[in-house]
C-alpha positions as CSV (number, residue, x, y, z in Angstrom):
1,M,65.0,42.2,23.3
2,K,63.4,44.3,26.0
3,F,60.0,42.6,25.7
4,F,61.4,39.1,26.2
5,D,63.6,40.4,29.0
6,D,60.5,41.9,30.7
7,L,58.6,38.7,30.2
8,R,61.3,36.6,31.9
9,S,61.6,39.0,34.8
10,L,57.9,39.1,35.6
11,D,56.8,39.1,39.2
12,R,53.7,36.9,39.4
13,N,52.9,38.4,42.9
14,N,52.9,41.9,41.6
15,I,50.8,42.0,38.4
16,G,50.1,45.7,38.8
17,G,53.8,46.4,38.5
18,W,54.2,44.6,35.1
19,P,55.4,46.8,32.2
20,Q,52.7,48.3,30.0
21,S,53.8,46.2,27.0
22,I,53.4,43.0,28.9
23,K,49.9,44.0,30.2
24,I,48.8,44.8,26.6
25,F,50.2,41.4,25.4
26,F,48.3,39.4,28.0
27,T,45.1,41.4,27.5
28,A,45.2,40.7,23.8
29,L,46.0,37.0,24.5
30,L,43.0,36.8,26.8
31,F,40.7,38.3,24.1
32,V,42.1,35.8,21.6
33,V,41.4,32.8,24.0
34,I,37.9,34.1,24.8
35,G,37.2,34.5,21.0
36,F,38.5,31.1,20.2
37,L,36.4,29.5,23.0
38,G,33.3,31.4,21.8
39,W,33.8,30.2,18.3
40,Y,34.4,26.6,19.3
41,L,31.4,26.5,21.7
42,Y,28.9,28.4,19.7
43,I,29.9,29.2,16.1
44,S,31.0,25.7,15.3
45,D,27.6,24.3,16.4
46,Q,26.0,26.9,14.2
47,Q,28.1,25.8,11.3
48,D,27.0,22.1,11.9
49,S,23.4,23.3,12.0
50,L,24.0,25.3,8.8
51,Q,25.4,22.3,7.0
52,T,22.4,20.2,8.2
53,L,19.9,22.8,7.0
54,A,21.8,23.1,3.7
55,G,21.4,19.3,3.1
56,K,17.7,19.6,4.1
57,E,17.3,22.5,1.6
58,E,18.7,20.3,-1.2
59,Q,16.4,17.5,-0.3
60,L,13.4,19.9,-0.3
61,K,14.5,21.2,-3.7
62,Q,14.5,17.7,-5.1
63,E,11.0,17.0,-3.5
64,F,9.7,20.2,-4.9
65,A,11.0,19.4,-8.4
66,Q,9.4,16.0,-8.2
67,K,6.1,17.4,-7.1
68,Q,6.2,20.1,-9.6
69,A,6.8,17.6,-12.4
70,K,3.7,15.6,-11.1
71,A,1.7,18.8,-10.9
72,V,2.5,19.7,-14.5
73,N,1.3,16.2,-15.6
74,L,-1.6,16.1,-13.2
75,D,-4.3,16.5,-15.8
76,A,-2.7,13.7,-18.0
77,L,-2.3,11.4,-15.0
78,Q,-5.9,12.1,-13.9
79,Q,-7.1,11.3,-17.4
80,Q,-5.1,8.0,-17.4
81,L,-6.6,7.1,-14.0
82,D,-10.1,7.8,-15.2
83,E,-9.5,5.6,-18.3
84,M,-8.1,2.8,-16.2
85,Q,-11.1,3.0,-13.8
86,D,-13.5,2.9,-16.8
87,M,-11.7,-0.1,-18.2
88,L,-11.9,-1.8,-14.8
89,R,-15.6,-1.2,-14.6
90,Q,-16.1,-2.5,-18.1
91,L,-14.2,-5.7,-17.2
92,L,-16.3,-6.0,-14.0
93,R,-19.4,-5.6,-16.0
94,Q,-18.6,-8.9,-17.7
95,L,-19.1,-10.6,-14.4
96,P,-22.6,-11.7,-13.5
97,G,-24.9,-9.2,-11.8
98,K,-26.9,-9.5,-8.6
99,T,-30.0,-10.9,-10.3
100,E,-27.9,-13.4,-12.3
101,M,-26.1,-14.9,-9.3
102,P,-28.8,-17.4,-8.2
103,E,-29.1,-18.7,-11.8
104,L,-25.3,-18.8,-12.1
105,L,-24.9,-20.9,-8.9
106,V,-27.5,-23.3,-10.3
107,D,-25.6,-23.5,-13.6
108,I,-22.3,-24.3,-11.8
109,S,-24.0,-27.0,-9.8
110,Q,-25.6,-28.5,-12.9
111,T,-22.3,-28.3,-14.8
112,A,-20.8,-30.5,-12.0
113,L,-23.6,-33.0,-12.3
114,S,-23.3,-33.0,-16.1
115,A,-19.6,-33.8,-15.8
116,G,-20.5,-36.9,-13.8
117,L,-19.4,-35.6,-10.5
118,E,-21.2,-36.6,-7.3
119,V,-22.1,-33.4,-5.5
120,D,-22.2,-34.1,-1.8
121,L,-22.2,-30.5,-0.7
122,F,-22.7,-27.2,-2.6
123,Q,-23.6,-24.5,-0.1
124,P,-23.2,-20.7,-1.0
125,G,-22.3,-18.4,1.9
126,A,-22.8,-14.8,2.6
127,E,-21.5,-12.2,0.2
128,T,-18.7,-9.8,1.0
129,P,-18.9,-6.5,-0.8
130,K,-15.6,-4.9,-2.1
131,D,-15.0,-1.6,-4.0
132,F,-16.6,-2.6,-7.3
133,Y,-17.5,-6.2,-6.8
134,A,-18.7,-8.8,-4.3
135,E,-17.3,-12.2,-3.5
136,E,-19.4,-15.2,-2.5
137,P,-17.9,-18.2,-0.9
138,I,-19.2,-21.7,-1.8
139,S,-18.5,-24.7,0.5
140,L,-18.4,-27.8,-1.6
141,R,-17.6,-31.5,-1.6
142,M,-17.5,-33.3,-4.9
143,T,-16.4,-36.8,-5.9
144,G,-15.3,-37.9,-9.3
145,T,-12.4,-38.8,-11.5
146,Y,-9.6,-36.4,-12.6
147,H,-11.1,-36.4,-16.1
148,Q,-14.6,-35.5,-14.7
149,F,-13.1,-32.6,-12.7
150,G,-11.4,-31.3,-15.9
151,T,-14.7,-31.5,-17.8
152,F,-16.4,-29.6,-14.9
153,I,-13.8,-26.8,-15.1
154,S,-14.1,-26.6,-18.9
155,G,-17.9,-26.5,-18.6
156,V,-17.7,-23.6,-16.1
157,A,-15.4,-21.7,-18.4
158,S,-17.9,-22.0,-21.3
159,L,-20.8,-20.6,-19.4
160,P,-22.4,-17.5,-21.1
161,R,-21.2,-15.2,-18.3
162,V,-17.6,-14.8,-17.2
163,V,-17.2,-17.0,-14.1
164,I,-14.2,-16.6,-11.8
165,L,-13.7,-19.3,-9.2
166,T,-10.8,-19.1,-6.8
167,L,-9.8,-22.0,-4.5
168,H,-9.4,-21.5,-0.8
169,D,-8.4,-24.3,1.6
170,V,-9.3,-26.9,-1.1
171,S,-8.0,-30.5,-0.9
172,L,-8.1,-33.2,-3.6
173,T,-7.6,-36.6,-2.1
174,P,-8.3,-40.2,-3.2
175,K,-11.7,-41.5,-2.1
176,Q,-11.4,-43.7,0.9
177,G,-12.3,-47.4,0.2
178,A,-12.0,-46.8,-3.5
179,E,-8.2,-46.9,-4.0
180,G,-7.3,-47.8,-7.6
181,S,-10.6,-46.6,-9.0
182,G,-9.4,-43.2,-9.8
183,Q,-12.1,-41.6,-7.6
184,L,-11.1,-38.3,-6.0
185,V,-12.7,-36.1,-3.4
186,L,-12.6,-32.3,-3.8
187,Q,-13.4,-30.6,-0.6
188,G,-13.1,-27.0,0.6
189,T,-14.2,-23.5,-0.3
190,V,-14.3,-21.7,-3.6
191,K,-15.2,-18.1,-4.2
192,T,-17.1,-16.6,-7.1
193,Y,-17.5,-13.0,-7.9
194,R,-20.1,-10.6,-9.3
195,Y,-20.1,-6.9,-10.0
196,L,-21.9,-4.4,-7.8
197,D,-24.7,-2.4,-9.3
198,D,-24.3,1.4,-9.1
199,D,-26.7,1.7,-6.1
200,E,-24.7,-0.9,-4.2
201,T,-21.3,0.8,-4.4
202,A,-20.2,3.5,-1.9
203,D,-20.1,6.2,-4.7
204,G,-23.5,5.1,-5.9
205,K,-25.1,5.2,-2.5
206,A,-23.5,8.7,-1.8
207,A,-24.9,10.0,-5.2
208,K,-28.3,8.5,-4.4
209,A,-28.4,10.1,-0.9
210,K,-27.3,13.4,-2.4
211,G,-30.1,13.2,-4.9
212,N,-32.7,12.4,-2.2
213,N,-31.6,15.3,-0.2
214,R,-32.0,17.6,-3.1
215,G,-35.4,16.2,-3.7
216,R,-36.5,17.0,-0.1
217,K,-35.4,20.6,-0.5
């Protein structure tokens, strides 16, 4: 064919003398190469970005669906939260109050003595306020038998008010010099808890301050 004959007989040193068909062919080939390089260097990156954005769009749709479901049930969830907070406050109200704590500490100490324990140390520490309650550590050292400690725990549980005692760094070891007597030494720190009055909580203080500001106006 004439085209292939012309292609084989090309003079590389005389491009201007090439046949018209050959010039058109190489011009078209150059545009094809430039187009391919443009697609490879630019459009392929755009396609990767498009796929990434498509995946992110699907993730956002799922998050939106989840949040929409929560928004639809927001009132019911808020009501359940309020009910749970009311139940928590009612349970906390079963704990001793601020004015009852001194008497409660005396009752705990007297319960230990009534159980036959030898109280070497019973020292309440500073309170630590929490959200709805306060915890008070008690450093103690008591000596007695296993049965007497059991009687003490039972006596604390039967006090009129709900008493919660949690153990912290407490050790129970045989009394030195009294091996075989069954005497044990309980030493460490226990924590007891009370509920905070409304004027002691953060919400209560904020409400009180708001009321005082209104009164000044």
